[in-house]
C-alpha positions in Angstrom: 43.5 11.0 -26.0 41.1 8.2 -26.2 37.7 8.2 -27.8 35.0 5.7 -26.9 31.8 5.9 -29.0 28.6 4.2 -27.8 24.8 4.3 -28.3 24.5 2.7 -31.7 21.9 0.0 -32.5 19.0 -1.0 -34.6 16.1 1.5 -34.9 13.0 1.7 -37.1 12.7 4.5 -39.6 11.4 7.7 -37.9 13.0 6.7 -34.7 15.7 8.3 -32.6 19.1 7.4 -31.1 21.6 9.3 -29.1 25.3 8.5 -29.6 27.9 9.4 -26.9 31.6 9.8 -27.3 33.6 9.7 -24.1 36.8 11.7 -24.8 39.4 11.1 -22.2 42.3 13.5 -22.4 40.1 16.1 -24.2 39.9 19.8 -23.6 36.8 21.2 -25.3 38.3 24.8 -25.0 40.9 23.8 -27.5 39.6 20.7 -29.2 37.1 20.6 -32.1 34.9 17.5 -32.0 33.0 15.8 -34.7 30.9 12.9 -35.7 31.5 11.1 -39.0 29.9 8.1 -40.7 30.8 5.5 -43.2 28.4 3.4 -45.0 29.5 0.2 -46.9 31.2 1.1 -50.1 31.2 4.8 -49.3 33.8 7.3 -48.0 33.7 8.5 -44.5 31.7 11.8 -44.4 31.1 14.5 -41.9 27.9 14.3 -39.9 28.3 17.1 -37.4 31.1 19.1 -35.8 31.5 21.6 -33.0 34.4 24.0 -32.5 36.0 25.1 -29.3 33.8 28.2 -29.2 30.7 26.2 -29.9 30.0 26.8 -33.5 28.3 23.8 -35.0 28.2 22.5 -38.6 26.2 19.7 -40.1 26.2 17.6 -43.2 23.4 18.6 -45.6 21.6 15.3 -45.3 21.2 15.5 -41.5 20.4 19.3 -41.0 17.3 19.7 -39.0 17.3 16.1 -37.7 20.6 15.7 -35.9 22.1 17.8 -33.1 25.6 17.7 -31.8 26.3 18.8 -28.2 29.0 18.4 -25.6 29.4 18.3 -21.8 32.8 19.5 -20.7 32.4 18.3 -17.1 31.9 14.8 -18.5 34.3 15.1 -21.4 31.6 13.7 -23.6 30.2 14.7 -26.9 26.7 13.6 -28.0 24.9 13.2 -31.3 21.1 13.3 -31.0 19.6 11.7 -34.1 15.9 12.1 -34.8 13.7 11.1 -37.7 16.2 8.5 -38.7 16.1 7.2 -42.3 17.4 3.9 -43.8 20.1 6.0 -45.5 21.5 7.0 -42.1 22.7 3.4 -41.7 26.4 3.5 -41.2 29.2 3.1 -38.7 29.5 6.4 -36.8 32.9 7.6 -35.6 33.9 10.3 -33.2 36.8 12.5 -34.0 38.9 15.0 -32.0 40.9 17.6 -33.8 43.7 19.4 -31.9 46.2 21.6 -33.6 48.4 19.2 -35.6 46.7 16.1 -34.5 43.6 14.0 -35.2 42.2 11.3 -33.1 39.4 8.7 -34.0 37.2 6.5 -31.9 36.4 2.9 -32.8 33.0 3.5 -34.3 29.5 2.4 -33.4 27.0 0.8 -35.8 23.7 2.5 -36.5 21.2 0.5 -38.5 17.9 2.0 -39.5 15.5 -0.7 -40.8 12.0 -1.9 -40.3 
């Protein structure tokens, strides 16, 4: 399994970004996928996750603004981020969870600033 996150960048407050995670070796029928983020000086925290049967879960601070989705044909998971705030600034990581194993991508920087 290899995870490659992309789509980060600099955006103004109120703007949008879409992150992608190309997950080679994944099988969304058995893998739970998630996006996590880590800001400087803070612990890595859940942003959003999706189970093999499509149940989604979001961190309280992003509910109603972020949406996680996946495309099994492309082995890709997405994170649509709208109404971005400066406090969303962090490195965003993709994670794959399979029974007994966890895999992490390399992270993509998101900076929300005017």
